[in-house]
Structures are given as structure tokens and as C-alpha cells.
C-alpha positions in Angstrom: -42.1 -10.0 16.0 -39.2 -7.7 14.2 -36.0 -9.5 14.7 -33.3 -7.6 16.2 -30.8 -6.1 14.2 -27.2 -8.0 14.6 -24.9 -7.0 16.6 -21.8 -7.3 15.2 -18.9 -8.6 17.9 -17.1 -6.4 19.3 -19.2 -3.5 18.6 -18.3 0.0 15.5 -14.5 0.8 17.8 -13.6 -3.1 17.0 -14.3 -3.9 13.0 -12.9 0.2 12.5 -9.8 -1.3 14.3 -9.4 -4.3 13.2 -10.1 -2.1 8.9 -7.3 0.9 10.3 -5.1 -2.2 11.0 -5.2 -4.4 7.2 -5.3 -1.0 5.9 -1.9 0.0 8.0 -0.6 -3.7 7.3 -1.4 -3.0 3.0 0.1 0.2 2.8 3.9 -0.6 4.9 3.4 -3.4 2.1 3.4 -1.3 -0.3 5.3 2.1 0.3 7.4 0.7 2.9 6.7 3.2 6.3 5.8 6.2 3.6 2.8 5.7 4.3 -0.2 9.0 6.4 -3.2 9.2 7.5 -5.6 9.7 4.6 -3.8 6.8 2.9 -5.0 4.6 5.8 -8.1 6.2 6.3 -8.5 5.7 2.2 -7.5 2.0 2.2 -9.3 1.5 5.3 -12.9 2.7 3.8 -13.7 4.6 7.5 -13.2 8.4 7.4 -9.6 10.4 7.6 -11.1 12.4 10.7 -11.9 9.4 12.8 -8.1 7.9 12.0 -7.3 11.1 13.2 -9.0 10.6 16.4 -8.6 6.9 17.4 -4.7 8.1 16.0 -3.2 11.3 15.8 0.1 10.5 15.6 1.6 8.0 12.8 4.0 5.6 16.0 0.0 5.4 17.1 -0.6 3.6 13.5 2.1 2.1 13.6 1.9 1.0 16.9 -1.9 -0.7 17.0 -0.6 -2.6 13.2 2.6 -3.7 14.6 0.8 -5.2 18.3 -1.6 -7.1 16.4 1.7 -8.9 14.8 2.9 -9.5 17.9 0.2 -11.6 19.4 0.8 -13.5 16.2 3.8 -15.1 18.5 2.1 -17.8 20.5 5.6 -19.3 22.2 3.3 -22.9 23.1 4.5 -24.9 24.8 3.7 -28.9 24.6 6.0 -30.1 27.7 8.9 -31.9 24.8 11.7 -29.2 25.6 13.3 -30.4 21.8 9.7 -30.7 20.0 9.0 -27.2 21.6 11.9 -25.0 20.8 11.4 -26.6 16.7 8.5 -25.7 16.3 8.4 -22.2 18.4 11.9 -21.3 16.1 10.1 -22.6 12.6 7.3 -20.1 13.8 9.9 -17.2 14.2 11.1 -18.5 10.7 7.7 -17.3 8.2 7.0 -14.8 10.8 10.0 -13.2 10.3 10.0 -13.1 6.2 6.8 -11.9 6.2 7.3 -8.3 3.9 5.5 -6.2 7.2 8.3 -7.7 9.6 11.1 -7.7 6.6 11.0 -4.3 5.8 10.2 -2.4 9.2 13.7 -4.7 10.4 15.2 -3.3 7.9 13.7 0.5 9.0 15.3 -0.1 12.8 18.3 -0.6 11.1 18.4 1.7 8.5 16.9 5.1 10.0 18.1 7.6 12.0 15.4 8.5 14.3 15.3 5.9 17.3 11.5 5.8 16.7 11.1 2.0 15.1 13.7 0.6 17.1 12.5 1.5 20.2 8.6 0.1 18.4 9.9 -3.0 18.5 12.2 -3.1 21.7 9.0 -2.6 23.1 7.3 -5.9 21.6 10.1 -7.4 21.5 11.8 -7.4 24.9 8.6 -9.4 27.2 9.0 -11.6 24.1 12.5 -11.9 24.8 12.3 -12.4 28.6 9.0 -15.7 27.5 11.9 -17.4 25.4 14.9 -16.9 27.8 12.7 -18.1 30.2 11.5 -21.6 28.2 14.9 -22.2 27.0 15.7 -22.2 31.3 13.3 -24.5 31.1 15.5 -26.9 28.9 18.6 -25.8 31.1 15.8 -27.3 34.3 15.1 -29.7 32.9 18.2 -31.8 31.9 18.1 -30.4 28.3 20.9 -28.6 27.7 23.5 -27.9 29.6 23.7 -25.6 33.4 26.4 -23.4 31.4 24.3 -22.0 29.3 22.9 -18.9 29.1 19.9 -18.0 28.3 19.9 -14.4 27.0 23.6 -16.1 24.9 20.9 -18.4 23.2 18.5 -16.7 22.4 20.2 -14.4 20.0 22.1 -17.6 18.6 18.6 -18.3 17.6 16.8 -15.4 16.3 19.4 -14.0 14.8 20.0 -15.8 11.4 15.8 -16.3 11.3 16.0 -12.3 11.0 18.8 -11.9 9.3 18.3 -14.0 6.8 15.0 -13.3 5.3 16.3 -9.6 5.7 19.0 -9.6 3.7 18.0 -12.6 0.9 13.7 -11.7 1.0 14.1 -15.8 0.9 11.7 -17.6 3.9 13.9 -19.4 4.9 12.7 -23.2 4.1 11.7 -25.7 7.2 15.0 -27.9 6.9 17.3 -25.3 7.0 15.5 -23.5 10.9 15.7 -27.7 12.2 19.9 -27.0 11.7 20.0 -24.0 12.4 17.8 -25.2 16.1 19.8 -29.2 15.7 23.5 -27.4 15.6 22.9 -24.2 18.1 21.1 -27.1 20.1 24.2 -29.8 20.0 26.1 -27.6 21.2 24.3 -26.6 24.2 23.2 -29.8 25.0 23.3 -31.1 28.4 26.1 -33.9 27.3 27.4 -33.6 23.7 28.3 -36.8 22.9 25.9 -39.2 21.5 23.3 -36.5 21.9 22.4 -37.8 24.6 21.5 -36.1 27.9 22.5 -36.6 31.3 18.5 -38.1 32.8 18.8 -40.0 29.4 17.2 -38.0 26.9 17.4 -37.3 23.2 18.1 -34.2 21.8 17.4 -33.6 18.3 20.1 -35.3 15.3 21.5 -33.1 12.7 19.8 -33.9 10.4 22.3 -36.0 7.4 
């Protein structure tokens, strides 16, 4: 009895999509945002008409690729607010230091066009709201002071994680990220003295 042909997970369309995403990311690493459909098609090993048909504009290619990147940013939580805060920030710091992210962030800052900035906001706003909800959990649990502003807290955390690798082209070390998180968390702790909250839980000390 002849064997049935093995089906590819997701089908041909998903295979093409993944190849195109990888090609766009490679093109950004090599040439910034100065890529075109033909370049992407050659890198992906597909015909350029296929790329044009599914992603008519360059912005469509960028949105597909950046969407794949942003899906890596899962805010996994275990219920331990301080440990989760450190883990999330370590994950985000590594993400922000990737060459593709540095390039895209840089274009968003210096470009006269708002296309890239608008695209980043499209993905960043939902993530920011999720981060703010997480910080609110820390407030509600007594880990952070009641007057903590979740929006400001998130900006203080994320700012250096993006700007340091953007301007230095160097990834923040784990110890550096830990110090950033510790200082911001302690400055917003429900009871700053001795790093202890009103509920008796400890907020991690700043490393010596």
C-alpha cells in the first residue's frame, strides 16, 4: 500500500510565510530597512510575484516580520511579583538588544516618516497595557506603594533597556538589568525602609 505524502505543518502558505519572515529579518540585519520585495523573495527562495501578492507594500512585509518578533515577548508570571518582574525585564533586555530591534527602534527615532513609529506603537501599546496591569498587581498585593503610577513605572523600567543597547550597541549584562530593576522597585516599595513591604514580604535588595 503506497504511503500517503507527508503533510507539512501549517501547509504551503505557512512555509512561505516563515521563509519570508526570516528573509525580511535577515535583510534588516544586513541593510537596515533598505530592502525590497525582490531581495526578500531571493532570500526566501520564492518567486517575487508570491511576495508581492501576499505583501503588496513594504510596510506589509515589515509588519509581518515585526509581528513575529513581538510574539516572543510573553509576560510569563508565576505569582511571585519580584521574581516575575526580574524575569520579564531580563527577557525584554535581551529582546531589545537584538540587531533587528535596535535598527527598527533607531529608524523610528530618526526617520521623518511616521510609518515605522506607527508600526511599533501598534505592537507596543498592547504590551505596555499588559505590563501596566502586571504592575497594578504588584500594587494590589502590597509589593509596591499604593501611589505608584503603573504607566511611569513601566517607562522607567523599559527606557534604559531600550536606550542603552540602541546607543552603545551592547547588550546590558544580567547584573546591570538586575540593578535597574532593583533600584526602581525599591524606590516604589510599599515600605522603603529595610526593603520590606507592609505585608511582611521582602523586596529583593540591591546587589552590593
